[in-house]
ZAKE-206205 format. One record per atom (N, C-alpha, C): y, x, z. Coordinates in steps of 0.1 Angstrom, whole numbers, plus 5000, padded with zeros to 4 digits. Example, Ala and Ser with C-alpha at 12.3 -4.5 7.8 and 13.67 -1.06 7.14 Angstrom:
! ZAKE-206205
494351325078495551235078496751325078497851285071498951375071500051295079
***
This chain:
! ZAKE-206205
702938009167703338129154704338149149704738219139706338249136707338199130705638039122706537969110707237809121707037829129706937729143708137709139709337699139710337689141711737709130711037799119710837809106711437659096712437619095712637509083713437629070712037669059713537679047712337639035713437629025713237569015713637669002712437778996712937858987713037828972713137848962713637778945712637758942711137818948709637728940709237648946709337598955709137478968710337378960711937428960712737308952712837278936711937428924711137328916710537198912709037168927708337088927709036968931709737018942710636868950711536778938712436868929712636838918712136748913711636828904710236768900709536648902709536568913708836488923709936388915711136428922712136348924712136298908712436358901713236348885711536208878710836258887709636098881710036028884710636038892711035838901711935788893713235858889714035828888713835728876714935638872716535638869715935528889717435588895717535488912718635488914718835398918720335328922720735318937721835388937722335438949722835238959721835258970722635128972723435138982723335278994724335299005724635499004725035459017724635649018725335639031724535709039724835699054725035869055725235929073725636099080724136039093723136149086722036149095722336179112721636159121721736239132722036389135721136479127721336619122722336669117723436589111724536609102724136609089723436529088722436539068722936469066723036419052723436329043722836229036722236069043721036039035722035969021721435929014721235849001720035738996720835659003719935549002719135498984718435538984717735508966716835388964717435248954716435138951715735168932714235158938713535208925713435088921712435108910711634948910711034948916709935008926709034948935709434978950710135058949710535058963712135168969712435138982713535188987712735318992714035448989713835488995715035589000714935659011715735809011716235899005717135979004717036128999718836209013717436279018718236339027718436479024719936539031719836639024720736689035720436799041720936899049721337029042722737089042723437149033722837269040722637379031722537519038720137459042719937399040718737399043718237359037717637189033717037059033717736969021716336999013716936839004715436729003715036629010714036579002713636409000713036408990712936228991712136169000712536129009711736029020711035979014709835949026709035809018709535659023710435669030710535539031711835559035712735509045714235489049714235519062715235559068715635629085716435499088715935469103716535359104718035399115717835499118718935529132720235669123721335669122721835649112723435769124723535819118725135889128726735839121727135939135729135879122729135989112730135809101730435919090731036009089731336139090732236239081733036189069734136309071734936249057734436299046733336399046732336419036731236289023731036279037730136159036731035989033732135969038733335839034732635849020733735989010733735999001732635958993731536048999730235948985730035848990730435768993730335608997731135548987732635608988733835528982732935568964732335718962732335698950730935708941729935718951728635718942727935568947728435508959728035358955727935268946726435248944726735128928726435218915726535318921726035418903724435458906723535498899722335598894721735708893721035728904720635848895720435898880720335988877720235978862719036108864719036248869718736348868718736428880717736458882717736568898717236718890718536868889717536958877717937078894717637198889717337298901718337408887718837458893719537628892718237668886718437768874717037838874716637958886715637978891715838088901716438088912717237978916718637958925717937838933718237818947717837738953719337628958719637528942720237478940720537368932720237308941719837158930721137098925720737038911722536948908721736778905722536668910721436558908722936498902722636408891723736358878723636208884724736158887724836008891725635928880725735798874726035748865726335618864727935628860727535438865728535348846727635328840728635338822728635468823729935508824730435598817730935668821730635638836731235778848730035818853730735888850729736058859730336168868728836178877729336258893728336318893728736448899727436508900727536548911725836558923725936608928725336738930725936858940724937018937724637038956724037048956723237048967723237268971723437348979722437438981721737398996720937458989719437489002719437609006719737719003720237859006720937869022720637949034721237979045722737999039723837889048724837949045725437819034724937739027725237719014725837549019726137489008727037339014726937279000727337109000726836968995728637028986728336998979730036918968729836848957730236758959730236648948731636688933731036678925731736748911732036588907733236618896733536498883732636568877733136468864732236518853732136588845734336708845734036768840734036918851733236888862732737038873733937058880734536998884736037038899735136978909735837018919735136968929735936848937735536738942735836638945736136598960734436718963734936698977733136798990734036808992732636888997732536969011731537049016731537099030732337199033731937309016733137409021733937469016733837399001735137508994736037368987736937488983738337398982738037258967739137158971739237058959740037088957739637098941740437038929739837168922739637298925738337388924737537328917737537448904736137398890734537458900733837378901732337458908732337568904732137748907731437778905729837828902729137858894728037788898727437988890726737978899725638158900725338188883724938288881724738358861723138308867722438308858721638228854720438338859719638378869718838448873717638458870716738628869715638628858714938558866713838478858712438458872711238518863709938528877708938628872707438558862706938518853706238398853704738468843704838598844703838688840703038738844701738828845701738968852702039108847702539098837703239188830705039238831705539118832706639118847706539168857705539118868705639148877705339298879704039398872704139488876705139598869706039548859707239628857708239588869708539478875709539468884708739578895707439568904706939598911707139838910706939838897707539998892709040028894709839938889711339958898711939928907711439898915712339888930711039998935712339978946712240068957711140128963710240238963709240238967708940278981709740298989710440288999710240109007710140038998709839909007708939899012708239809022707239769021707339589016705939599010705439538998705739359002706239339014705839209017707039149014708039279014709839219020710139259002709339388992709539398978709539238973708439138975707638998967708638918972708738908988709738808991711438808982711838948986713538908987713838978967712439088967712939128951712339038939711838998941710438908935711238788937712138738945712438518944711538508954709338578955708738488965709238358974710338448981710238429001709038439010708938479018708338489028706338429025706938299028705838209022705138259009705138239001704838308986703938448991704838528994704538648994703338639003703638629014702238649025701038569016701038479008700438418993699238528989700538578981699638588974699238768976699238798987698538938995698038909000697938759009696138729010695338719000696038678992694838698981693938808975695538888975694839048970694439098977694239098993693739159005694439299007696239239004696839389006697639329020697839389029698739429043700439359034700639319041702539289042703039419045702539529056703339589053702839789050702639689041702539879033703639879025704139999024705040069010704240059001705239978989705240018971704040098970705340258975704940418973703240378975703240348985701540408992700340308981700640228978699840088964699140188957697840188948697440308943696840198928697340188917697840128904696740018904695540008909694939898908694839808921695439798927696039678939697639678935698139738928699639708917698939618912698239568901697039508892697039398895696339408913696039258925696839168926698439268930699139168936699739068920700339158912701239118895700038988895698339078894698138888892698038768897697938788913698038708923699438658919700538698919701838628912701938528898701338618890701238468874700038438884699038398893698238278892698738148901699538208914700438178918700938118914702338158901702838068895702437898889701537928880700037878873699837778881699737768895699037668906699737628910701537698906702937528905702737448891702237478884702137328878701937258876700437248885699737158890700037148903700937138908701137108923699436998931699137088941698436938955698436988971700036938970701236908982700036918995700636989010699836989012701037049030700437019034701136999052700337119066700637129069699137239073699937209091699737119103699737129116699337199126699437299138699537329148699637259161698437179165698637119172698936889164699736889169700336789167701636839157701636899155703036929147702836939136703436929126703837029113705037129113703937209106704437299111705237429094704737399086704137439070703837309059705337379049704337269037704737409027703537299019703137409003703537348992703037358981702937258967701437258964700637368974699337438971699237428982697737438989697237478994696937678997697037719009697437879014696737879021695338019015694838059022695338129036696038239034696638279048697038149059697338069058697837929064696637869068695737839060694037819067693737949080693738079080693138099080693938199091695038119095695938129113694638049121694637929110694237769125694537689122695537669110696837589109695337469100695437279104694937259100695537159091694837139080695337129062695736979055696536939060696436779055696936779045696136689032697236689022698136559018699236519007699936449013699936448999700936278993701236208978701736308972703036408976703336418968704636568980705036658974705436758981706636708994707936668983708736608993708436459006706636419004706936349021706036479031705236649022704736719028706536799042707036749029708336859037709436739044709036629042709736529046709036559064707936559063706836549078707336719081707636789075707636909083709136939088710136849081711136869087711736749098710536629100711136549114710336639120708636649123708136799133709436889137710636969130711237089132712237009144712636869135714136799142713436799159711836669156712136709174711436829180711536949172710737079186711937169185713137139175714637179179715337099192715137019190715436859201714436879213712936929214712936949223713137129234713237159221714037299232715837249233715537189227717337209233717337099245716637039244716336959262716137039271715337119266714537199278715837299282716537369271717237479275718737369287718737299277719637219293719437149305717837129306717137119316717237269325716537339325717037519324718437519328719437519328720437509326720937389335720837329339721037269353719937239367718437339360717337349373718337489376719037609367720037729371721437669381721737549376723237509382722237459401721637329397720937319413720737379421719937519415719537559424720637689429721537699425722837729430723237689447723837539433724037439450723437449456722237379458720337389469721337539480721437689469721537759478723137789486724137709482725137759484725137639495724737559496725137489507724037479521722537569516722237609530722637759536723337849527724437899534725637869544725837789538727137709544726937649557725437579555724537539567724337609579724437769572724037849579725537869586726437899581727837909586728237819596728137699593728137529604727237569614726237609611725737629623725537729637726537839629726937949636728537929644728937829632730137799642730337669652729037559648729237519660728637569671727437659672727337679683728137819692728437869685729837959688730737849700731037769694732337619694731737579707730137589710729737519723729637619734729537729732728837809737730137929748731237849736733037869744732937749757732637619744733237529759732137569767731037579767730337599784730937689791731537789782731537949792733137879795733937799795735037799800735037639809734137569809733537459818733137569830732237679826731737689839732837759849734437839842734837889850736437769846736137699846737437589846737837539866737337549870738337579888738937689885738337809884739637969888740437899878740137879861741137839848742637769857742037639867743037549869743237639882742837759890744437749896745137909892744637969879745238039872745837959864746037829860746537809844748437829846748437759858750737809861750437909860749738069864750338169866749938199851749338169849748738189826749438159820750138059828751837979817752938079820753038119826754138219830753738309827752438389819752038549820752238579835751738519845751638639858750238639862749138609854747538569857747238719864745638669873745638829878745338899869745339049877745639119871744539189859745039239850743839179838743039099828744038999834743238869829744238859815745738829819746938769801746638939796746238899785746138999773747639059762747938879761748738859753749538779753750638729755751338589752752238579744752438479735753038469720753838309726754238329735755338209737755838049725756038179711756938119699755638019693754038119700753238009688752237909697753337939713752037869720751037929725750538039724748538069725749338219733748438259742748138349753746438409751746238509750744938569754744438639757743038599766743038609782741138699779741338779787739938849785738938869801738238739805737238669813735938679810735638819822734138859822732838959806734538999805734839109789734838969778734638859781734938779773736438739767736538779755738638739746738038609744739138559751739438409744740638369742741138319735742638279725742538119730743738119737744037959740745037919739745337749742746537689736747737629750748937749757750137699763750137499764749937499753750737389749749537239753748737259757747437159760746837199771746337009783745937119791744337189789743837279797742537349797741237289794741237099800740537089804740637029788740836969784741436899766740537009762740837149758740337259746739437239747738637229757737137239763736437119755737236969763736436899750736836889741737736929730737437019722736637089710736837179719735537249711734037169712733737109727732937039725732736959711733736859708734336759690734136849680734636959678734637069668732637049667732237089673730937129674729937029673729936909679729236829673729636729660731436749662731536759650730736819632731036969635730337059624728637049624727736989637726736939637726636809629727436739626727236629619727736649602728536729604728336809592727436829579726036979590725437019588724636879588724236799592723136729591723836679576725036679573724936599556724536699546725236809553724536919542723336919534722236929549720836859552720336749543721336699543720636529536721036559519721336609518722336719504720936759496721136869504720036999497718336939500718036729510716836749501717036649492717836599486717936559478717936609462718736719464718736879455717936879452717336919459715736959457714536879458714536729456713936649454714036609439715736629432716036699416715536809412715436909415715137009414713337019407712536959421711136899414711136809403712136739398711636629382712636699382713736819376713536859367712736929358712436989370710837099371710237029364709436899366708236819357708336759344710536749346710536719325710736839317710536939323710337079318709137049308707237009317706536969308706536849300707636789300707636649290708236699280707136609271708536659256709136509252710336499243710836409240710136229228710336149234709436029226710536029216711636039213712536029204711736119188711036029187710536069169711636029153711636099149712936079136711836029128711435919124710535919113710935809105709935779089710935659080710135539078710935459083710035329077709135319061708835269058708335219047708535099039709535089029710235049026710334949011709234849005709334838995710634778989710834768972710934698969711834538970713134468972713334388976713734378995713734458994714134449007716034499017716434549002717534549004718634429010719634479012720334349026720834249009720834289000722034188990720534108989719434168990718334068985718033898990718633949002718933779008719833728999720533778991721133658982720733638970721533538960721533618945722833768945721833838932722733938927721933998915723034078906723034108896724434278895723934278887724634408882725934418872727234438874727734488859727434598845728234568837727234648829727434838831728634858841729234988846728034948861727534918864726434958877727034908891728034858885728334768899727534658905727334708922727134538920727734378925726834278921727234158919726234128930727334018940726533968954726833808955725733668957726033528954725233438965726433408973726233408982724533208973723733148982722833108980723132938985724432878999725132768999725832819009726332719014727632739027727532859034725832789041726132919057725933099049724933109038725233209026726233299027727333139020728533199018729533309025729333249038730133249051730033359053728433419053727633509061727933629053727533619039728333719029729733789034730433669031731633799036732233779054731233759061732133809068731433899073729533949072729034029074728834189060729234119051729534219039730434219031731534229031732534169026733134359034734334409026734834509029735734539017736634689023738134639021738134669003737234758995737634778982736334708977735434558979735634428970737034368969735934268964736134188954735934058957736833958959735533808960735933728955735233648943735333578930734533408933735733308930734933168935735633098923734833028920734532908904735332768909736332708906737232578911736632448902735232468906734532398914734232298924733232228928732632228940731732278938731032318956729332408954729132528944730832538942730632708936730232818948729132968949728733038950729833138954730533158967731133308969730433458966731133528957730733578948731733768951730733838954731633948960730933998949731534138946732234228934732134368941730834438946731034508955731734658949733034708953733234828952734334808936734734638938735334578926736534688923737634628933738934728942739634798932738834838922739134928907738734938893737734748896736534738887737634698870737334688860738234698850738034528841738334478833738934378828737534328828736734348816735334358812734334308826734734408834733434398849733834238854735234248860735334118870735333968857735034058844734333858833733233888835732633968837730933958843730733878854731633968862731033848879731433768877732533688871733033598868732233508863731433568851731033438846729933388847728833458861727933458863727933378879728533358885729933268894729433138893730433158880730733028875729033008869728633058866726633018861726232958872726532968883725632898892726432808902727332778895727932678905727832538897728032418904727332278895728332288878728532408879729432358869728532368852727332458865725932458851725332318852725232268868724432148866725132008856726232018862726731898848727531938837726432078831726432078820728132168809728832168819730632238818729932348811730332378794730532528787731232628796732732558803733132708805734032658817734432728826734832748837736632758842737232808853738132848857737632948870737733058868737033168886738533198886738733228902739333278905738833448915739933518913739433638920740433688927740133728946741133828952740533898958741833968967741434068972740534038991739834118997739234109004740234039017741634159019743134079025743233939027742833869013743333739011742333649016741133639018740633589033740533569044740633449046740933419066740433299067739633349074738833259088739033099096740733169105741733119111742633029104742232889106743832799097744632759104745832779093747432729102747432689112747832679120747932579128748932439129747632389138747632229132746632159122746032289113745132239107744032229109742832159102741232199108740732279098740132319099739332399088737732409089736532349085735832259087734432319080733732339094732632429093731732469084731732619074731532689064732932659052733832689057734932689046735332799053736532829044737732979051738932929038739532989046741232979039741633139025742133079013742233179001743733159009744133309009745933319009745933368991747333338983747633318976748633508976747833518964748233488948746633468944746633358937744833348933745133488916744233538913744033598895743033508889743733408877742133318871741433388862740633348858740133398844739133278837739233288832738233098821737533208810735733178819735033188810733833108811732833148798731833008791730533098804729532958806728932968816727633018810727133158807726033208803725333248808723833308808723333368814722433478806721733618814720533638805719633648816718333658813717433648824716433768813715433848821714733928812714233978821713434098817712634178828712634318826713034398835713434548840712634618840711434678837710234778843710834858852711934898860712534978866713334818881714034768877713934658888712834568885712034478876711334378875711734288867712234128878712734028868714134048874715633988866716634068863717433948855718733918866719433788858721033828857721733838845723033878848723233848828724933948832725533888816724734018806725133968794723834018786724434248782725434238789725534348783724634468796724634348810723934448819722534458816722034238815720534258816719934348800720934358790720334408775719734528779720934618786720434798791719234828798719034738808717634698811716534658809716734578805715534488794714334488788713534518788712534548773712834388770712734278779712534138769713734128776714433988774714933868776715433808769716333688776716533548769718133548777718633488762720333438768720433288771720733188784720633078786721933028786722332908782723732818787723532688790724032618801723832458802722532408794721832348798721232268792720532178797719032078794718531968799717232088797717032148789715232188787715232278800713532218802712932298817712732468815713432478829713632628832712032728829711332628838709532668835709132688824709232608815708732608799709532728794710832808796711232898795710932988796710633058812710133108821708433128815707833088816706533128809706233198793707133128789707433148774707933338775708633348782709333518795708233558791707433558805706733588808705733648802705333608787704533618782704633698771705833698770706433798759706533918766706833918772707334028786705634158784704134028789703534118786702834188772703134088769703034108751703434258751705134258755705234388751705134488757704834478772704534628775703634698772702334548774701034548773700434568792700734418789701234438805699634338806699034328820697634228817698134088815697333968812697533838812697633848827698633738823698733628842699233768851699733898844700233968862701733898863702633868856703733838853703533698861704333608878704433538873705733378870705833318864706533248854707733208866707533188875707733088890708933278892708533378891709833498893711033448887711033388874712233418866712733248863711433148867712733058871713633078883713433098891714233068902715033148898715933268886716733258881717533238871717233098867718033028858718432908867719632898868720532788871719732648879719832568884719632388885717832408881717032498871715832428867716432408857717132388848717532348834718332438829717932458811719132488810718732508791719832528783719632558770719732698763718132698759717832878755718932878740719533018743720833038730720033128719719433258722718433298714717533438721716533488710715833608722716333708716715733818730716333948724715734018712713934008714713234048703713733948687
***
């Protein structure tokens, strides 16, 4: 069917897609990748799961049901997006009314970026600063303000649709008019006309008033249906070929299998993955067919060369046989021939400079060398024929191999690619940093702490990046702490990271109220000791200078509806949690505080009793002991 290799998101699709995405926000940007299809993939962590937002400039935008495992190489824009947006929170996803343009808002504290996604053909992807100036783009000039299109009027009622039908060129086909002038696109245009019982090829001027009313009513009905989507994907065989926010009559009539999905984003994901596989199969088939044609040409060329060489070998052998039969006469005549005095009519030409003589014998013209004995020349002709036939045998062996290759290539044309790009469903809690202790600054930067000596080293070796900051308390047993993307962090954020670093050190167990914490850049960390020194297992070297911060030992533990149980500074936890408690070092049992905290959260949020596990809060309190300073209530 015609939709098999079409993939298009129109403005009505985009409206529903963005509505679903908005309902899942806020989400935290944990990483940014490049897809194998040159898409841009933003990994977003929500309250319950981790999902990839896939952006294909000029084609697609959707929130996948899970995460993609295979990625491509970063380009300049992907690197800029990773550097700029990682650690931010997506707050909103909006559509430019009537257009195939989405605007996503990213925030971290007071900092803000916008990502503009154009899904119309030839559209691009642009990162804007808070003032709407282009920071990076696939197609637009950096430093220029992004030019938003003029607001486009959309049709929402039968009267508006009738008015537009009356104003458009009557020579237009009704299917073209609905798709283009009404902005419905082919898919929705076909559905409206199928419900109205009107052929898309009819001209508007040929429609009577009753037919126009049916079309206008169909447009209004379709728009209303989109207010309560029933997302659907359609299959042709094992391929998902079309997605729609509501069941489409005209698609079912074409014999496609209808599959209900949990969201339009899921339906788009299924169709796009099938589209990629289909495109991959077609490209693979094109390459194989091109290789088949190349090998066929090579086989033809080698067979033609075989025929030429066989003829050459036969001619050499026949000439050698002929000369051998007249060898006695030639020997008798050879001296005279070399002197140019052979029997009458025998010598046709003599070139002493080239050392060649041409004779005619029994009506056959033969060229011989004056510098070699006739017997040697006959032997050379036999050897040449033998060598040539050896070449023929080699060529025939190559032809057999090539024909076997052709057989395999033609057979592989019947196969489809086994590589299918699918998503892996990932629940929240499986991001890399959940293997460690983690928190956030009030501006949304990620803080990651090692749990023990081995995880300290693993954290440094595996996850330390150039724009991070490393923190460590000046006490034994301090966790290595990374402030991700902290190279340009403000002093307040460094202090928040330093405080949680100190709080999870032995200083908490020892009941200290404050301690010094230093921070350094990644290039100051080394695992190679100076010559003559020994570096114990699980240790590392910090090159000077160190930057010191004196901090108070204090943590805030609370419950966020988005993130679940969390620990960190009061500035961050207070912005996320409905209920939280502020703690300092002490001798009170953390389990008792956790039970009370869980009960308060359940009461505040009207959760079923015992739904929360107190142990989830206990694990966030350093060393299982604390002093309760105050409640948020």
